[in-house]
C-alpha positions in Angstrom: 62.7 100.3 184.8 63.2 99.1 188.7 63.8 96.0 189.3 61.1 94.4 191.7 59.7 90.6 192.4 57.2 91.0 189.5 60.0 91.8 187.1 62.3 89.1 188.5 59.8 86.3 188.0 59.2 87.5 184.6 62.3 87.4 183.8 63.1 84.0 185.5 60.5 82.0 184.1 62.6 79.0 183.5 63.4 78.5 187.0 60.2 79.2 188.6 57.6 76.2 189.6 54.5 77.5 188.7 51.2 76.2 190.0 48.0 77.4 188.8 45.4 74.8 189.9 43.9 76.2 193.9 45.3 75.6 196.8 43.9 75.9 200.3 46.0 78.0 202.5 46.5 75.5 204.8 48.2 73.5 202.4 51.2 75.9 201.7 53.7 74.6 203.8 53.8 70.8 203.1 53.5 72.1 199.3 56.5 74.6 199.4 58.3 71.7 201.0 57.9 69.8 198.0 58.9 72.3 195.7 62.5 72.6 195.8 62.8 75.4 193.2 61.8 78.5 193.5 57.8 78.4 193.2 54.5 80.6 192.6 51.1 79.3 193.3 48.7 81.7 191.3 45.1 80.5 192.7 44.8 80.7 196.5 41.5 79.3 197.5 39.4 82.2 199.7 42.1 84.8 198.4 41.2 85.8 195.0 43.9 88.1 193.4 46.4 87.2 195.9 49.5 85.1 194.9 52.0 83.5 197.0 55.6 82.9 196.3 58.8 81.1 198.1 62.4 79.8 197.8 64.3 82.3 195.7 67.2 80.9 197.9 66.8 77.7 198.1 70.0 76.4 196.7 73.0 78.4 194.8 71.4 78.1 191.0 68.3 80.4 192.8 70.9 82.8 194.2 72.6 82.9 191.3 69.5 84.1 189.7 69.1 86.9 192.1 72.2 88.4 191.7 72.7 87.7 188.2 75.5 85.6 187.9 76.4 81.6 188.1 76.1 79.1 191.0 79.6 78.6 190.9 80.2 82.3 191.6 77.6 83.5 194.2 79.7 84.0 196.9 82.5 85.6 195.6 79.9 88.4 193.7 78.4 89.2 196.7 81.3 89.4 198.5 82.2 91.9 195.8 79.6 93.7 196.1 79.4 93.8 199.7 82.9 95.3 199.9 81.5 98.1 197.1 80.7 101.9 198.4 77.0 101.9 199.6 75.0 103.4 197.1 72.1 106.3 199.1 68.7 105.2 197.8 66.6 108.0 196.1 63.7 109.3 197.5 60.3 109.7 195.5 56.7 110.7 195.8 55.3 107.6 194.6 55.0 103.9 194.6 52.8 101.0 192.8 52.3 99.2 196.4 49.9 102.3 197.2 47.4 101.5 194.1 45.4 100.4 197.0 45.4 102.2 200.8 43.4 100.8 203.7 43.7 103.2 206.7 42.4 102.2 210.4 39.2 99.5 210.7 39.9 98.6 206.9 42.9 96.8 207.6 43.0 93.7 208.8 46.0 91.0 209.4 44.0 88.4 208.8 42.9 89.1 205.3 46.3 88.2 204.3 47.0 84.4 203.4 49.8 84.0 206.1 50.1 80.1 207.0 51.1 77.8 209.6 54.2 76.9 208.7 54.7 73.8 211.3 52.0 71.6 212.8 52.2 72.8 216.1 52.1 76.7 215.4 49.5 78.2 217.8 48.1 80.2 213.9 49.3 81.2 210.5 52.5 83.7 210.8 53.3 86.6 207.7 57.3 86.9 207.2 57.6 90.6 206.7 60.8 92.7 205.8 60.6 95.4 209.1 61.9 98.9 208.9 62.2 100.5 212.1 65.1 103.5 213.4 66.0 105.3 216.6 64.4 107.7 217.8 65.2 111.4 217.0 66.1 110.4 213.5 69.0 108.0 214.3 70.0 104.9 212.2 67.9 102.4 210.5 67.4 98.7 211.1 66.2 96.4 208.1 65.5 92.9 209.0 63.6 90.1 208.6 60.8 89.3 211.3 57.4 87.3 211.8 54.1 89.0 212.2 51.3 86.2 214.0 48.0 88.5 214.3 45.5 87.6 217.0 43.4 90.7 216.1 42.1 92.4 213.0 45.0 95.1 213.5 47.0 93.6 216.2 49.7 90.7 216.2 53.0 89.6 218.3 56.4 90.6 217.1 59.2 88.3 216.9 61.9 91.3 217.5 64.0 88.7 219.5 65.3 87.2 216.0 67.4 90.7 215.1 69.6 92.1 218.1 69.8 95.6 216.5 66.4 95.7 216.0 65.6 94.7 219.8 67.9 97.5 221.1 66.3 100.2 218.7 62.6 98.9 220.0 64.6 99.2 224.1 65.6 102.9 223.0 61.6 103.6 222.2 60.3 101.7 225.1 62.8 103.3 227.4 60.8 106.7 226.3 57.3 105.2 227.4 56.9 105.7 223.4 55.6 103.2 221.0 58.1 102.5 218.0 57.1 103.5 214.5 57.8 100.2 212.3 56.9 99.4 208.8 56.5 95.9 207.2 57.9 95.3 203.6 56.3 91.9 201.6 57.3 91.5 198.1 60.4 93.2 196.7 63.0 92.4 194.4 64.6 89.4 196.3 68.2 91.4 196.6 66.3 93.1 199.1 66.3 90.1 201.5 70.2 89.4 201.4 70.1 92.8 203.2 67.5 92.3 205.5 69.2 89.1 206.6 72.7 90.8 206.7 73.7 91.0 210.6 77.0 93.0 210.5 75.9 96.4 209.3 78.8 98.5 211.4 80.1 101.2 208.4 76.4 101.9 206.9 74.6 105.4 207.3 71.5 106.9 207.0 69.4 104.0 205.3 71.2 101.2 207.1 70.9 97.7 205.3 69.0 99.1 202.2 72.2 101.0 201.2 73.6 98.2 200.3 71.1 97.0 197.9 71.9 98.8 195.3 75.2 97.6 195.0 73.2 93.8 194.8 70.8 94.8 191.6 73.4 97.9 190.2 70.8 100.3 190.3 69.9 103.1 192.6 66.7 101.8 194.9 63.8 104.0 194.8 62.3 104.5 198.3 59.0 106.7 199.3 57.6 108.0 202.7 54.9 106.0 204.6 51.5 107.1 204.8 50.7 107.1 208.5 54.3 107.0 210.1 58.2 108.9 209.7 59.8 106.1 207.8 60.2 105.4 204.1 60.0 102.3 202.9 61.2 100.8 199.4 58.9 102.0 196.3 58.8 98.7 194.4 56.9 96.4 197.0 53.9 94.2 196.9 52.3 95.1 200.2 53.2 97.5 203.1 52.0 97.3 206.4 52.8 100.4 208.8 52.2 100.7 212.6 54.1 100.7 215.8 55.5 98.5 218.2 53.3 99.3 221.6 55.9 99.5 224.7 56.0 97.5 227.7 53.1 94.8 226.4 54.1 91.4 226.0 51.9 88.1 224.9 53.2 84.8 224.0 54.8 83.8 220.8 55.0 80.8 219.3 56.1 78.1 218.9 57.7 78.3 216.0 59.8 76.3 213.2 63.5 77.7 213.8 66.0 77.0 211.3 67.4 74.0 212.9 63.9 72.3 212.4 63.0 72.0 216.2 60.6 73.9 218.3 63.3 75.7 220.1 63.5 78.1 222.2 59.4 77.4 222.2 56.8 79.9 223.8 58.1 82.9 224.3 57.0 86.7 225.5 57.5 89.1 222.6 56.3 92.9 221.7 52.9 93.7 220.0 52.4 95.3 216.2 49.3 97.6 216.0 48.8 98.1 212.3 47.6 101.3 211.2 47.9 101.2 207.5 48.2 99.2 204.5 49.4 99.7 201.4 49.2 97.2 198.3 49.4 96.7 194.8 45.8 95.7 193.7 47.0 91.9 192.7 49.7 91.6 195.0 52.0 88.9 195.3 52.6 87.6 199.1 56.5 86.7 199.3 56.6 84.0 202.4 59.7 82.2 203.4 58.6 78.6 204.4 60.3 77.8 207.7 60.1 74.2 207.5 63.2 71.2 205.5 65.3 72.7 203.4 64.0 76.1 202.5 64.8 79.5 202.3 65.0 79.8 206.1 68.5 78.3 206.1 70.3 79.8 203.4 69.1 82.9 203.4 69.9 83.6 207.0 73.4 82.5 206.0 74.3 83.6 202.5 75.8 87.4 203.3 77.9 86.1 205.7 79.0 83.3 203.4 80.1 86.4 201.5 82.1 87.9 204.4 83.8 85.0 205.5 84.9 84.6 201.9 86.7 87.6 201.8 88.4 87.7 205.2 89.7 84.0 205.0 91.1 85.2 201.5 92.4 88.3 202.6 94.3 86.1 205.6 95.9 84.4 202.8 94.3 81.4 202.4 93.5 79.2 199.3 89.4 79.5 199.7 86.9 78.7 197.3 83.9 78.5 198.5 82.2 79.1 201.9 78.5 77.6 202.9 76.3 77.1 205.9 74.6 74.0 204.2 70.8 74.4 204.6 71.0 70.8 206.2 72.7 72.1 208.6 70.2 74.2 210.2 72.7 77.4 209.6 75.0 75.4 212.7 77.5 73.3 210.0 79.4 75.4 208.1 81.5 74.0 205.1 84.6 75.3 203.7 86.5 74.5 200.2 89.7 75.4 200.2 93.1 73.9 199.3 95.4 73.9 202.2 99.2 75.0 201.2 100.7 73.9 205.2 100.3 72.0 208.7 98.2 74.0 210.5 96.5 76.0 208.1 93.2 74.1 208.0 93.0 74.2 211.9 93.3 77.9 211.7 90.7 78.4 209.3 88.3 76.1 211.1 88.9 77.9 214.3 88.7 81.2 212.5 85.0 80.4 211.2 83.8 78.9 214.5 84.6 82.3 216.2 82.7 84.3 213.9 79.6 86.1 215.8 77.2 85.4 213.2 74.9 82.7 212.5 77.4 81.2 215.0 78.5 78.1 213.6 78.6 75.1 215.8 80.1 72.6 213.1 83.2 73.6 210.9 84.6 71.2 208.1 87.2 71.7 205.7 87.0 69.8 202.3 89.2 70.3 199.2 88.3 71.7 196.1 87.2 68.6 194.0 84.7 67.7 196.9 80.6 69.5 196.0 80.0 71.3 198.9 76.3 71.5 197.8 76.4 67.8 198.2 75.7 65.8 201.4 77.2 62.6 199.3 80.2 64.2 198.7 80.3 65.9 201.9 79.9 62.3 204.3 82.4 60.3 201.5 84.9 63.0 202.2 84.5 62.9 206.0 85.0 59.1 205.7 88.0 58.6 203.6 89.9 61.8 204.5 89.3 62.1 208.5 91.5 60.3 211.2 89.3 61.3 213.7 91.9 61.3 216.4 93.9 63.7 214.6 91.6 65.7 212.2 89.0 66.5 214.6 89.2 68.9 217.9 86.6 70.5 219.9 85.7 73.6 221.9 83.4 73.4 224.8 81.5 75.7 226.7 81.5 77.9 223.8 78.7 80.7 223.3 75.8 79.0 221.5 72.5 79.5 219.6 69.6 79.1 221.0 67.8 77.3 218.4 70.0 74.1 219.0 68.1 71.5 221.6 71.8 70.9 222.6 72.3 74.2 224.0 72.7 74.7 227.9 71.2 77.8 229.5 73.7 80.0 230.9 71.6 83.1 232.1 68.1 84.7 232.0 68.3 85.3 228.4 67.2 82.6 225.6 70.3 83.9 224.1 72.5 83.0 227.2 73.1 79.6 226.3 76.5 77.7 225.6 77.8 74.4 223.6 80.4 72.6 222.3 82.0 73.3 218.9 84.0 71.1 216.7 86.2 71.3 213.8 86.8 68.5 211.2 89.7 68.5 208.6 88.5 66.5 205.5 90.9 67.7 203.5 93.9 66.0 201.7 97.3 66.8 203.2 98.7 69.8 202.3 100.4 71.1 199.0 103.7 70.4 201.2 103.4 66.9 201.5 102.8 66.0 197.2 103.4 62.5 198.2 100.9 62.0 201.0 98.4 64.3 199.5 98.5 61.7 195.5 97.2 58.8 197.8 93.9 60.6 198.2 93.7 61.4 194.5 90.0 60.3 193.7 89.7 58.0 191.1 87.4 59.3 188.2 85.7 57.8 184.7 87.9 58.2 181.7 87.2 61.7 179.8 85.2 62.9 182.9 83.7 66.0 181.8 84.0 66.0 178.0 80.3 64.8 177.6 77.5 65.2 179.0 74.3 62.7 179.1 71.5 64.9 178.6 73.5 65.8 175.1 72.4 62.1 173.9 68.9 62.0 175.0 66.2 61.7 172.7 
């Protein structure tokens, strides 16, 4: 049985918070923020038959469920599977999401229970995984974007979020032609990892989709669209087919970034016009709330954590974990490692800060006895193991990220910004200095880890 969103939810009922009571669409954002674990809302007021799901990547526990591993092995397993040869998807003739087919004026994007994420959002938005292809049957891009409907079949599309997608759109626009675009919602969460993957240089016909099979250990099925020359995952909940129009722009936003600010604010974005919608009879609207510490932060970073872990290990460093901590707004990367020699940590941090995506601003190195998912542990390590005059460094005027309010504009594009990057070595002295390293041994209770309090509770 092919793996899809429904089978994933069924297999992880013990992890997922189910909300059976009816909720207002306008309350979804604040309720998702409070959930702190994978959540499914079973009843949305005014939208009979629809369900809304979120937070499948909230933390390492949730990510482990997606990859079928344990929380401590998420990045290692992901790195291994991303390095495997791609598996070309298989084409099929039909799909569950074609139970209902809407065409032309039957399509109304406002009938989908998308919601406002931040209080200043101009209206509801729909987070989708979008598929487009270069003209003349060239490369495919699979990435995340947002549709903000302003009419029944038309909405602004946040193409600026994907450089490759933007480049493909510019090819179509140069030919004065609309770009076919398929917007996919509600697949097995493993697809979402690849929709967040930004460096698919070695992939071919189906782009990032060719690696999904490695993540779920089966060849994925793709089905032709009804009205446009593209193929989409067969086991989706909803697919919206249409075109991104050339030479037409409208105000888009403001919308909250992963750094939790309305920066860069209102931008000019292309217009998407829906032609056809196919969906299941009782669709699950998989959304990504962009506020607080939701999927918006870890999902953007997750595939790159795996790549960075593999790269640092290949360089000979004893790295145990790499994580862009959610509360760092995708700007702070923590590397858990055991330093062997003087200067090694500085080299690791410089490598992290030099990565082109997600464009790290702050890199922190900690030892293997620090829980990288704990802000308490991280602050303790910085407070007790860092001499700021020796263990920190800055790189001024480095390539920045437009989501950071401290970034300084240097050109016409919102992405033409610089900021100061910095590194913090919060590790103990390296193994080559065992006496100095011993001074930083953490005090723990006797028999630490041998017993668990919950085993003594009624």
